[in-house]
Structures are given as structure tokens and as C-alpha cells.
C-alpha positions in Angstrom: 46.8 91.6 187.8 49.2 94.5 186.9 52.8 93.5 186.0 55.2 93.8 189.1 58.1 94.9 186.9 59.2 95.7 183.4 60.1 92.0 182.5 59.2 90.8 179.1 58.8 87.3 177.9 59.0 85.7 174.4 56.8 82.6 174.1 57.4 79.9 171.4 54.7 77.5 170.6 55.8 74.3 169.2 54.7 70.7 168.7 57.0 67.9 169.2 58.5 66.6 165.8 56.8 63.3 165.8 56.5 61.5 162.4 52.9 61.6 161.3 51.8 64.4 163.7 54.2 67.2 162.6 53.9 69.1 159.2 51.3 66.5 158.1 50.4 68.6 154.8 54.1 68.0 153.9 54.1 64.2 154.4 53.1 63.5 150.7 56.2 65.4 149.6 58.7 64.6 152.4 57.4 61.5 154.0 56.5 61.4 157.7 60.1 61.3 158.8 61.2 64.1 156.5 58.3 66.3 157.4 59.0 65.8 161.3 62.8 66.3 160.6 62.0 69.7 158.8 59.8 70.7 161.7 62.5 70.0 164.2 64.9 72.4 162.3 62.3 75.1 162.2 61.7 74.7 166.0 65.5 75.2 166.6 65.6 78.1 164.2 62.8 79.8 165.9 64.3 79.4 169.4 67.7 80.7 168.1 65.8 83.7 166.6 64.1 84.4 169.9 67.2 84.1 172.0 69.2 86.4 169.6 66.5 89.0 170.0 67.6 89.4 173.6 64.3 90.6 174.8 64.3 88.8 178.2 62.9 85.7 179.4 62.3 82.8 176.8 59.5 80.0 177.2 58.9 77.0 175.0 55.4 76.0 175.2 55.6 72.4 174.1 52.9 69.9 172.9 53.6 67.6 174.6 56.0 69.0 177.1 57.5 65.8 178.1 58.9 65.2 174.7 62.7 64.5 174.6 63.4 66.8 171.7 61.5 69.8 173.4 63.4 69.2 176.6 66.7 69.2 174.7 65.8 72.4 172.9 64.6 74.2 176.1 68.0 73.4 177.8 70.0 74.2 174.6 68.4 77.6 174.1 67.9 78.7 177.7 64.0 78.4 177.6 61.6 77.4 180.3 59.6 74.5 179.1 55.9 74.9 179.7 53.2 72.5 178.8 50.4 74.0 176.7 47.0 74.4 178.2 43.9 72.4 177.1 41.6 73.6 174.4 42.0 74.9 170.9 44.9 77.1 169.8 43.1 80.3 171.0 42.4 78.9 174.4 46.1 77.8 174.8 47.6 81.2 173.5 45.1 83.0 175.8 46.2 81.1 178.9 49.8 81.4 178.0 49.8 85.2 177.5 47.6 85.7 180.6 50.1 83.8 182.8 53.0 85.9 181.6 51.3 89.2 181.9 50.8 88.5 185.7 54.4 89.3 186.1 55.6 91.0 182.9 54.9 94.2 181.2 54.1 92.4 177.9 54.3 88.9 176.0 55.5 88.1 172.6 54.2 84.9 171.2 55.4 83.2 168.0 54.8 79.8 166.3 57.6 77.7 164.9 56.9 77.5 161.2 57.9 81.1 160.0 61.7 80.9 159.1 61.4 84.4 157.6 61.0 85.8 161.3 64.1 87.3 162.4 65.3 88.9 165.7 64.7 92.3 164.1 61.0 91.5 163.8 60.9 90.5 167.5 62.6 93.8 168.5 60.2 95.8 166.4 57.3 94.2 168.2 58.7 94.9 171.5 59.2 98.7 170.4 55.6 98.7 169.3 54.4 97.7 172.7 56.9 100.0 174.4 55.5 102.8 172.2 52.1 102.4 173.8 50.3 99.9 171.6 48.1 97.3 173.2 49.0 94.7 170.6 51.4 94.1 167.6 51.2 91.5 164.8 53.3 90.0 162.2 50.6 89.1 159.6 51.1 85.9 157.5 50.6 85.7 153.7 48.1 82.9 154.4 45.7 85.1 156.2 46.9 84.2 159.8 49.7 85.6 161.9 53.1 84.6 162.8 53.7 86.7 165.7 51.4 88.4 168.4 52.6 90.8 171.1 50.3 91.8 173.8 50.6 94.4 176.7 47.1 93.3 178.0 44.8 90.2 177.3 41.2 89.7 176.8 39.9 86.1 175.9 37.7 87.8 173.2 40.7 88.2 171.0 41.1 84.4 170.9 37.9 82.7 171.5 35.9 81.5 168.4 38.5 82.3 165.9 38.5 80.1 162.8 42.1 79.0 163.3 44.1 77.7 160.2 42.0 79.5 157.8 42.6 82.6 155.8 40.2 84.8 157.9 42.4 84.7 161.2 43.9 88.1 160.8 40.8 89.6 159.5 38.8 88.3 162.4 41.4 89.4 164.8 41.4 93.0 163.4 37.5 93.1 163.9 37.9 92.0 167.4 40.7 94.6 168.1 38.4 97.2 166.8 35.5 96.0 169.1 37.7 96.1 172.0 38.9 99.6 171.3 42.5 98.6 171.3 45.5 100.4 169.6 47.6 97.9 167.6 50.4 97.9 165.1 51.1 95.5 162.2 54.6 94.8 161.0 55.5 93.5 157.6 53.7 90.5 156.2 55.7 87.2 156.3 55.3 83.6 154.9 55.3 80.4 156.8 55.8 76.8 155.8 52.8 74.5 155.6 52.4 73.4 152.0 54.6 72.0 149.1 54.6 75.4 147.4 55.9 76.9 150.9 58.6 74.3 151.1 59.6 75.0 147.3 59.8 78.6 148.5 61.9 77.7 151.6 64.2 75.7 149.5 64.8 78.5 147.0 65.3 81.1 149.8 68.4 79.5 151.2 66.8 79.4 154.6 66.4 75.6 154.5 70.1 75.2 154.7 70.5 77.5 157.8 67.4 76.1 159.5 68.6 74.9 162.9 71.7 77.0 162.7 72.1 80.5 164.0 70.4 83.0 161.8 72.2 86.0 160.5 
């Protein structure tokens, strides 16, 4: 379905910060409670970043969506809380983007573990789509991506991707080429998954500001 207006929506994908289920690779370093607390800060920072970008509607796609923390965040940051669809990450992202594109000109989807992502990156992604690109990405240093913006959606972009591996962005580029789409890549950023990432986060100064309004 073609968009009925020029609305745009930013989607934030986030798990509930439950001990033992969030940031599990950091549990040996921070403990289950500490890893969950860090995840909560990163979710807040991402939502604040998305709100500051001022691009339009904001949706928090939560897993599970009935979590008290996620409900609090949705209310605090003016987001609509939406349950994630069934399936793997690709299935869930595809459904979310397809639903948004039914009524919006484009969708920008981000995860919640890239504190280096700023409102400026979101605005640059919006400009790339407004300039006529079918897609825009913020690649991640680990081989994935921290942001995907789409003016159109095709399930082939998401299905069968080896998520959480170093081949995600490479596989995605191959699929974009096969689809014949025009796309743009912004600067590569880093996310927080491992002990090394956590050390980098601490050294960056972003850790102290996580959960607070980013500059």
C-alpha cells in the first residue's frame, strides 16, 4: 500500500531489562543485575536520542510489550508501545516496517545497544531517504548494523540473514544489489555487547550519560 501522507516513524527495538535475559554476554563482567541495569540505561538513551531527532512518530517495539519498564519508557518518551511480532529478528523487523509503511513515507528502525548513535545520525538517515534512496544504514563495527531506514520493504531483505554474526551487513548489501535498490551507508558505529565494548563505553564517557539527555 502506498503511504497516505508524508508521515515518518522511528522504531526502537528493545528487550525488557530482565536479569539473565538482557546483555547476557556481559553477565560474567557485571552480573545479571548489572547487565540488566546497563541495558535499561541504553534503552532510555536510545529513546531520548530518537525523541530529540524530531522526525515524527516514535514507536517502542518491546519484547515483551507488557513489561513495566517498557511501559514506563513509552510514556516518558512519548512513544507508542508495540509488541514485537513472532519469528526471528528479521521476521520481526520486516513486519514492523511493513506496518509503518502502510501509512508513512518511510520508517527508521534502530536497536538499543548503540550509545554512539545520535540524533544527527537519525536526521542524516531521514535526509538520505528524502533524497530518493530506497534504504539507508548505519553499519556497526561488528559486521551488523545499528540503523536501517526504508522507504520500501521486501521480505527478502530480512529473511534467512545470519543475525548476530559478522556477515549481516555483507549479506544485506548482496540482497540490496539483487533487489536493484539504491541505498546509502552512513558512518560505521560501535555497539555494546562484549566486555571490550563495555570498556570502550566506560572510557568514552557515554556510560555516565546513558539514560540522560544526550548532547
